[in-house]
N, CA and C atoms as a LAMMPS dump frame, in Angstrom:
ITEM: TIMESTEP
0
ITEM: NUMBER OF ATOMS
369
ITEM: BOX BOUNDS ff ff ff
-5.0000000000000000e+02 5.0000000000000000e+02
-5.0000000000000000e+02 5.0000000000000000e+02
-5.0000000000000000e+02 5.0000000000000000e+02
ITEM: ATOMS id mol type element x y z
1 1 1 N 314.879 5.161 119.22
2 1 2 C 314.375 5.571 120.519
3 1 3 C 314.563 4.431 121.519
4 2 1 N 315.039 4.778 122.699
5 2 2 C 315.245 3.799 123.771
6 2 3 C 314.541 4.317 125.017
7 3 1 N 313.732 3.493 125.622
8 3 2 C 313.097 3.823 126.895
9 3 3 C 313.713 2.965 127.992
10 4 1 N 313.981 3.592 129.124
11 4 2 C 314.672 2.916 130.219
12 4 3 C 313.818 2.96 131.474
13 5 1 N 313.704 1.816 132.148
14 5 2 C 312.933 1.738 133.383
15 5 3 C 313.777 1.035 134.443
16 6 1 N 314.061 1.76 135.526
17 6 2 C 314.856 1.203 136.612
18 6 3 C 313.966 0.522 137.637
19 7 1 N 314.555 -0.444 138.329
20 7 2 C 313.876 -1.101 139.439
21 7 3 C 314.922 -1.642 140.397
22 8 1 N 314.465 -2.018 141.594
23 8 2 C 315.364 -2.651 142.552
24 8 3 C 315.8 -1.782 143.705
25 9 1 N 315.432 -0.521 143.683
26 9 2 C 315.809 0.352 144.785
27 9 3 C 315.041 0.012 146.048
28 10 1 N 315.442 0.618 147.154
29 10 2 C 314.757 0.371 148.409
30 10 3 C 315.594 0.783 149.588
31 11 1 N 315.201 0.305 150.747
32 11 2 C 315.885 0.611 152.003
33 11 3 C 316.729 -0.594 152.416
34 12 1 N 317.976 -0.321 152.759
35 12 2 C 318.885 -1.389 153.162
36 12 3 C 319.788 -0.867 154.268
37 13 1 N 320.228 -1.75 155.136
38 13 2 C 321.149 -1.349 156.195
39 13 3 C 322.574 -1.246 155.658
40 14 1 N 323.354 -0.442 156.303
41 14 2 C 324.76 -0.308 155.934
42 14 3 C 325.435 -1.684 155.961
43 15 1 N 326.243 -1.929 154.946
44 15 2 C 326.898 -3.224 154.8
45 15 3 C 326.118 -4.206 153.948
46 16 1 N 324.88 -3.873 153.651
47 16 2 C 324.039 -4.754 152.859
48 16 3 C 324.262 -4.592 151.366
49 17 1 N 323.42 -5.279 150.608
50 17 2 C 323.536 -5.291 149.152
51 17 3 C 322.186 -5.041 148.497
52 18 1 N 322.237 -4.49 147.305
53 18 2 C 321.068 -4.328 146.443
54 18 3 C 321.505 -4.555 145.014
55 19 1 N 320.584 -5.012 144.197
56 19 2 C 320.845 -5.104 142.769
57 19 3 C 319.797 -4.288 142.03
58 20 1 N 320.266 -3.299 141.314
59 20 2 C 319.388 -2.484 140.481
60 20 3 C 319.328 -3.07 139.074
61 21 1 N 318.168 -2.942 138.478
62 21 2 C 317.983 -3.368 137.094
63 21 3 C 317.482 -2.201 136.269
64 22 1 N 317.855 -2.217 135.011
65 22 2 C 317.377 -1.205 134.068
66 22 3 C 316.941 -1.937 132.814
67 23 1 N 315.643 -1.959 132.583
68 23 2 C 315.092 -2.623 131.41
69 23 3 C 314.931 -1.611 130.289
70 24 1 N 315.435 -1.967 129.133
71 24 2 C 315.401 -1.058 127.987
72 24 3 C 314.491 -1.598 126.901
73 25 1 N 313.774 -0.705 126.275
74 25 2 C 312.995 -1.071 125.098
75 25 3 C 313.667 -0.465 123.885
76 26 1 N 313.494 -1.084 122.743
77 26 2 C 314.127 -0.563 121.548
78 26 3 C 315.147 -1.545 120.998
79 27 1 N 315.177 -1.648 119.706
80 27 2 C 316.022 -2.657 119.082
81 27 3 C 317.484 -2.264 119.029
82 28 1 N 317.796 -1.007 119.351
83 28 2 C 319.184 -0.56 119.248
84 28 3 C 319.92 -0.574 120.585
85 29 1 N 319.343 -1.227 121.598
86 29 2 C 319.954 -1.239 122.933
87 29 3 C 321.398 -1.687 122.875
88 30 1 N 321.689 -2.725 122.148
89 30 2 C 323.024 -3.316 122.153
90 30 3 C 324.081 -2.387 121.571
91 31 1 N 323.69 -1.356 120.869
92 31 2 C 324.654 -0.444 120.264
93 31 3 C 325.068 0.685 121.201
94 32 1 N 324.412 0.791 122.357
95 32 2 C 324.691 1.88 123.283
96 32 3 C 325.569 1.437 124.437
97 33 1 N 326.414 2.343 124.876
98 33 2 C 327.04 2.208 126.185
99 33 3 C 325.971 2.516 127.237
100 34 1 N 326.076 1.867 128.386
101 34 2 C 325.088 2.07 129.439
102 34 3 C 325.781 2.505 130.722
103 35 1 N 325.085 3.322 131.472
104 35 2 C 325.685 3.806 132.708
105 35 3 C 324.656 3.977 133.806
106 36 1 N 325.172 4.017 135.016
107 36 2 C 324.361 4.322 136.196
108 36 3 C 324.896 5.612 136.814
109 37 1 N 323.991 6.528 137.023
110 37 2 C 324.29 7.786 137.703
111 37 3 C 323.522 7.793 139.029
112 38 1 N 323.946 8.665 139.925
113 38 2 C 323.163 8.875 141.128
114 38 3 C 323.205 10.357 141.502
115 39 1 N 322.162 10.758 142.213
116 39 2 C 322.107 12.141 142.693
117 39 3 C 321.553 12.126 144.104
118 40 1 N 322.371 12.576 145.029
119 40 2 C 321.96 12.694 146.416
120 40 3 C 321.403 14.097 146.654
121 41 1 N 320.584 14.275 147.676
122 41 2 C 320.012 15.602 147.955
123 41 3 C 321.098 16.651 148.123
124 42 1 N 320.95 17.741 147.397
125 42 2 C 321.892 18.832 147.5
126 42 3 C 323.208 18.619 146.796
127 43 1 N 323.33 17.514 146.077
128 43 2 C 324.585 17.218 145.384
129 43 3 C 324.355 17.095 143.887
130 44 1 N 325.437 17.212 143.141
131 44 2 C 325.344 17.062 141.701
132 44 3 C 325.214 15.583 141.322
133 45 1 N 324.634 15.377 140.17
134 45 2 C 324.557 14.021 139.647
135 45 3 C 325.956 13.524 139.315
136 46 1 N 326.243 12.263 139.635
137 46 2 C 327.557 11.698 139.357
138 46 3 C 327.416 10.342 138.685
139 47 1 N 328.324 10.067 137.785
140 47 2 C 328.393 8.758 137.135
141 47 3 C 329.096 7.801 138.078
142 48 1 N 328.481 6.662 138.335
143 48 2 C 329.087 5.705 139.249
144 48 3 C 329.473 4.393 138.582
145 49 1 N 329.026 4.174 137.373
146 49 2 C 329.485 3.011 136.635
147 49 3 C 329.04 3.136 135.192
148 50 1 N 329.809 2.521 134.312
149 50 2 C 329.457 2.518 132.897
150 50 3 C 330.044 1.278 132.249
151 51 1 N 329.384 0.847 131.193
152 51 2 C 329.847 -0.335 130.462
153 51 3 C 329.673 -0.058 128.975
154 52 1 N 330.645 -0.457 128.183
155 52 2 C 330.548 -0.154 126.756
156 52 3 C 329.577 -1.116 126.068
157 53 1 N 329.358 -0.895 124.789
158 53 2 C 328.327 -1.643 124.078
159 53 3 C 328.629 -3.135 124.014
160 54 1 N 329.902 -3.502 123.973
161 54 2 C 330.257 -4.917 123.899
162 54 3 C 330.319 -5.58 125.268
163 55 1 N 330.323 -4.778 126.304
164 55 2 C 330.436 -5.327 127.654
165 55 3 C 331.861 -5.603 128.079
166 56 1 N 332.822 -5.26 127.226
167 56 2 C 334.21 -5.587 127.518
168 56 3 C 334.962 -4.54 128.3
169 57 1 N 334.382 -3.393 128.494
170 57 2 C 335.058 -2.308 129.204
171 57 3 C 334.095 -1.684 130.201
172 58 1 N 334.592 -1.458 131.414
173 58 2 C 333.778 -0.877 132.477
174 58 3 C 334.513 0.294 133.118
175 59 1 N 333.717 1.206 133.636
176 59 2 C 334.277 2.364 134.331
177 59 3 C 333.625 2.465 135.7
178 60 1 N 334.46 2.738 136.719
179 60 2 C 333.966 3.005 138.069
180 60 3 C 334.799 4.134 138.67
181 61 1 N 334.172 5.075 139.327
182 61 2 C 334.954 6.057 140.083
183 61 3 C 335.469 5.41 141.37
184 62 1 N 336.432 6.048 142.002
185 62 2 C 337.023 5.485 143.213
186 62 3 C 336 5.286 144.332
187 63 1 N 334.959 6.117 144.341
188 63 2 C 333.985 6.061 145.437
189 63 3 C 333.238 4.731 145.511
190 64 1 N 333.155 4.012 144.391
191 64 2 C 332.405 2.748 144.382
192 64 3 C 333.235 1.571 143.903
193 65 1 N 334.452 1.821 143.466
194 65 2 C 335.285 0.753 142.914
195 65 3 C 335.486 -0.341 143.959
196 66 1 N 335.29 -1.576 143.535
197 66 2 C 335.418 -2.713 144.435
198 66 3 C 334.144 -3.07 145.169
199 67 1 N 333.159 -2.178 145.128
200 67 2 C 331.883 -2.442 145.807
201 67 3 C 330.732 -2.62 144.819
202 68 1 N 330.782 -1.908 143.694
203 68 2 C 329.702 -1.95 142.71
204 68 3 C 330.183 -2.681 141.458
205 69 1 N 329.264 -3.384 140.805
206 69 2 C 329.575 -4.089 139.567
207 69 3 C 328.458 -3.877 138.566
208 70 1 N 328.815 -3.411 137.384
209 70 2 C 327.837 -3.213 136.314
210 70 3 C 327.947 -4.374 135.339
211 71 1 N 326.802 -4.795 134.818
212 71 2 C 326.782 -5.854 133.81
213 71 3 C 325.591 -5.615 132.892
214 72 1 N 325.602 -6.284 131.764
215 72 2 C 324.502 -6.138 130.807
216 72 3 C 324.223 -7.462 130.123
217 73 1 N 322.958 -7.65 129.775
218 73 2 C 322.566 -8.805 128.985
219 73 3 C 321.767 -8.281 127.797
220 74 1 N 322.361 -8.251 126.664
221 74 2 C 321.686 -7.727 125.48
222 74 3 C 320.515 -8.61 125.067
223 75 1 N 320.597 -9.89 125.396
224 75 2 C 319.498 -10.787 125.058
225 75 3 C 318.21 -10.362 125.753
226 76 1 N 318.342 -9.735 126.914
227 76 2 C 317.162 -9.308 127.667
228 76 3 C 317.054 -7.796 127.752
229 77 1 N 317.894 -7.095 126.996
230 77 2 C 317.857 -5.629 127
231 77 3 C 317.898 -5.077 128.424
232 78 1 N 318.793 -5.592 129.226
233 78 2 C 318.831 -5.192 130.624
234 78 3 C 320.264 -4.913 131.065
235 79 1 N 320.411 -3.893 131.882
236 79 2 C 321.689 -3.605 132.516
237 79 3 C 321.469 -3.634 134.02
238 80 1 N 322.452 -4.179 134.733
239 80 2 C 322.346 -4.354 136.175
240 80 3 C 323.43 -3.564 136.905
241 81 1 N 323.138 -3.243 138.14
242 81 2 C 324.151 -2.678 139.025
243 81 3 C 324.076 -3.433 140.348
244 82 1 N 325.065 -4.257 140.588
245 82 2 C 325.169 -4.964 141.86
246 82 3 C 325.92 -4.069 142.832
247 83 1 N 325.284 -3.763 143.952
248 83 2 C 325.876 -2.859 144.934
249 83 3 C 326.078 -3.624 146.234
250 84 1 N 327.304 -3.763 146.639
251 84 2 C 327.662 -4.465 147.87
252 84 3 C 328.324 -3.506 148.855
253 85 1 N 328.377 -3.927 150.097
254 85 2 C 329.021 -3.119 151.155
255 85 3 C 328.503 -1.692 151.128
256 86 1 N 327.204 -1.559 151.071
257 86 2 C 326.601 -0.232 150.952
258 86 3 C 326.863 0.614 152.187
259 87 1 N 326.997 1.905 151.945
260 87 2 C 327.267 2.884 152.988
261 87 3 C 326.158 3.928 153.002
262 88 1 N 325.949 4.587 154.126
263 88 2 C 324.926 5.646 154.159
264 88 3 C 325.144 6.705 153.087
265 89 1 N 326.384 6.983 152.736
266 89 2 C 326.651 7.983 151.703
267 89 3 C 326.28 7.522 150.297
268 90 1 N 325.879 6.259 150.146
269 90 2 C 325.372 5.783 148.867
270 90 3 C 323.891 6.124 148.677
271 91 1 N 323.277 6.685 149.688
272 91 2 C 321.87 7.071 149.595
273 91 3 C 321.69 8.123 148.515
274 92 1 N 320.798 7.835 147.568
275 92 2 C 320.589 8.732 146.418
276 92 3 C 319.486 8.155 145.544
277 93 1 N 319.103 8.936 144.563
278 93 2 C 318.276 8.421 143.473
279 93 3 C 319.231 7.965 142.37
280 94 1 N 319.038 6.738 141.915
281 94 2 C 319.914 6.141 140.918
282 94 3 C 319.221 6.125 139.566
283 95 1 N 319.937 6.59 138.558
284 95 2 C 319.399 6.705 137.206
285 95 3 C 320.199 5.847 136.235
286 96 1 N 319.495 5.23 135.343
287 96 2 C 320.105 4.487 134.251
288 96 3 C 320.151 5.403 133.026
289 97 1 N 321.21 5.297 132.249
290 97 2 C 321.334 6.122 131.054
291 97 3 C 321.99 5.332 129.931
292 98 1 N 321.6 5.653 128.728
293 98 2 C 322.227 5.098 127.527
294 98 3 C 322.98 6.22 126.833
295 99 1 N 324.173 5.91 126.38
296 99 2 C 324.988 6.923 125.723
297 99 3 C 325.725 6.361 124.527
298 100 1 N 326.274 7.254 123.725
299 100 2 C 326.974 6.83 122.509
300 100 3 C 328.274 6.103 122.837
301 101 1 N 328.857 6.392 123.984
302 101 2 C 330.083 5.729 124.408
303 101 3 C 330.268 5.941 125.904
304 102 1 N 331.205 5.185 126.493
305 102 2 C 331.515 5.411 127.905
306 102 3 C 332.042 6.831 128.107
307 103 1 N 332.813 7.312 127.171
308 103 2 C 333.341 8.678 127.269
309 103 3 C 332.223 9.705 127.308
310 104 1 N 331.201 9.506 126.503
311 104 2 C 330.041 10.401 126.537
312 104 3 C 329.401 10.368 127.911
313 105 1 N 329.256 9.198 128.474
314 105 2 C 328.618 9.082 129.794
315 105 3 C 329.48 9.739 130.864
316 106 1 N 330.79 9.577 130.782
317 106 2 C 331.674 10.226 131.749
318 106 3 C 331.496 11.74 131.715
319 107 1 N 331.191 12.272 130.544
320 107 2 C 330.92 13.711 130.393
321 107 3 C 329.481 14.071 130.733
322 108 1 N 328.711 13.082 131.158
323 108 2 C 327.317 13.34 131.518
324 108 3 C 326.376 13.422 130.34
325 109 1 N 326.825 13.005 129.184
326 109 2 C 326.036 13.145 127.958
327 109 3 C 325.284 11.849 127.664
328 110 1 N 324.232 11.616 128.426
329 110 2 C 323.388 10.485 128.123
330 110 3 C 322.407 10.82 127.025
331 111 1 N 322.157 9.871 126.153
332 111 2 C 321.189 10.085 125.087
333 111 3 C 319.769 9.815 125.573
334 112 1 N 319.648 8.863 126.484
335 112 2 C 318.352 8.493 127.05
336 112 3 C 318.52 8.266 128.541
337 113 1 N 317.465 8.596 129.29
338 113 2 C 317.52 8.502 130.743
339 113 3 C 316.268 7.818 131.288
340 114 1 N 316.456 7.074 132.368
341 114 2 C 315.31 6.553 133.089
342 114 3 C 314.825 7.57 134.116
343 115 1 N 313.73 7.245 134.77
344 115 2 C 313.123 8.144 135.745
345 115 3 C 313.773 8.032 137.119
346 116 1 N 314.547 6.973 137.352
347 116 2 C 315.273 6.83 138.606
348 116 3 C 314.602 5.894 139.586
349 117 1 N 315.42 5.351 140.478
350 117 2 C 314.933 4.522 141.579
351 117 3 C 315.702 4.936 142.831
352 118 1 N 314.99 5.033 143.948
353 118 2 C 315.599 5.568 145.159
354 118 3 C 316.243 4.458 145.971
355 119 1 N 317.451 4.742 146.436
356 119 2 C 318.181 3.833 147.331
357 119 3 C 318.469 4.573 148.626
358 120 1 N 318.076 3.968 149.739
359 120 2 C 318.339 4.55 151.046
360 120 3 C 319.118 3.541 151.884
361 121 1 N 320.26 3.974 152.38
362 121 2 C 321.103 3.11 153.208
363 121 3 C 321.106 3.657 154.628
364 122 1 N 320.604 2.886 155.549
365 122 2 C 320.525 3.325 156.949
366 122 3 C 321.772 2.9 157.711
367 123 1 N 322.146 3.73 158.668
368 123 2 C 323.37 3.434 159.453
369 123 3 C 323.051 2.596 160.671
C-alpha cells in the first residue's frame, strides 16, 4: 500500500514558477513509476510527466516539455514537479500517482493516487 500526499500548489503569475511535492508512505515506493497528472475544469485528466522507478527515464507531453521537470528521491520517498514559465492554461488540480510502469501511467492506469493540489496561474 502506498499513500500519496501532494503539496506546493497555489496562485502564481504567468511566467512564474512552482515546485510541487508528492510525499509517499510505504516501503515499496522505489519500485513504482511515478507521475503527475492534471485536470482543468471541464477537461479530461492528462498525464503531464512521469518517471520510471530508477529515475533514468522521463516522459513529458509536448504541452509541458521544456518547462516542467520531474524528479524523485527514493531516500525521502518524494517525487517533485518543477514547473517553470507557467501559463494560464496550466491552471488545474495536479495529482500525483504511482504506477507499475511509465507505460501504465501513460494509459492512465495509476495504482495509487493523491488527493490533488490546486495550481492557479493568473494572466
